[in-house]
N, C-alpha and C positions, 0 to 999 in steps of 0.2 A: 302559203297556207293563209287561210282567212283567220282574223283575230279571234272570232268566236271558237272556230276550231282549234285554234292554238291554247285558248283559255281552258276549253274542255279537255283537252288532251294532257294539259298541265295539271289540272284538277285531279283527274283521273290518276296520274302517275303520281302525284302527292299523295292521295288517298290511299293508293295500293302501297306505297313505301312505308307508310305510317302504319298498314295492316289494318285500315278501317274499312267499313262495309258502308254502302250508302245508308243504311239504316242508322248509323253512328251520328249522323247530321240531322236525325228526327226532331230535335229539340229546335233546331234553327230553320230547317228547310224540309220539304216532303221529299221522300226517296224519288217520287217523280221528278219533281224540280231539280233534283241533283243530276238524275239520269238525263235529263233535258239538258242541263249546262254541259255536261259530259259528252255529250253527241253534238255541242256546238249549237243546239237549236235556239240558245238564247244567251243573253249577257247578264250578269248580277249587277245590281245596284251597288253602291259603295258600302250600302249598309249590309246588304247580303253578303257581298266580299269579306268584309270584316268578321261578321258571323260564321262563315265557312272556315276562315282562317284561324279562327278561336278553336275549332273543333280540331283543326290540321295542327295546331300549335305553332303556327309561323306567322310573321308579320305580313300584312296585306301587300305591302311592297315587295317581299320575296316573292309571292305568288305571280303578282303583276311582271316583275322582272323576269322571272323564269318564263313566263308567257311571251313576252316579247322577244326573248332570246330564242324561243323555239320558233316562233312567227319569222323572224329575220335571219336566222341560221347564218350570220355573218361575223359575230365577234365571239371570242372566247370570254370566259368570264372575268379574267383581269380587265381586258380591253373594255369589256362592257361597262366594269364599275368606274373605270377611269372616266369613260364618256359620261355617265350619270353624274360622277363626283363633279366634273368641269362643268355640265350644265346647271347643276344646283347652285353652284359658285357664282355663275354667271347670272342666274336669277335672284342673287341675293338674298336668299331665304333666310330670315331672321329666325334663330331659335328661340322659344318661349323663355320667360325669365324664370329664374329658379327660385326668386324671392329672397335670395341671401343678401 
């Protein structure tokens, strides 16, 4: 499955599971654009991804992770999360200071 198709299918599934219509996204995107995204015709920018996820009530990484799980179809959730955890640790991603 192509990445755009996987993202579109994942967006549509999340939207339907949340009981939302494409019109619910009208403050962040046109219905036409949401439809195009769901059909795999285009990919969102990071800013658009964040806006779409705010309507869905999920973190953008959650939607992207679900998208890649759909695309790759090879790992279960636990194995996928272990892989991501390992890769993040190997990148030595610093957490922002909490100011304490």
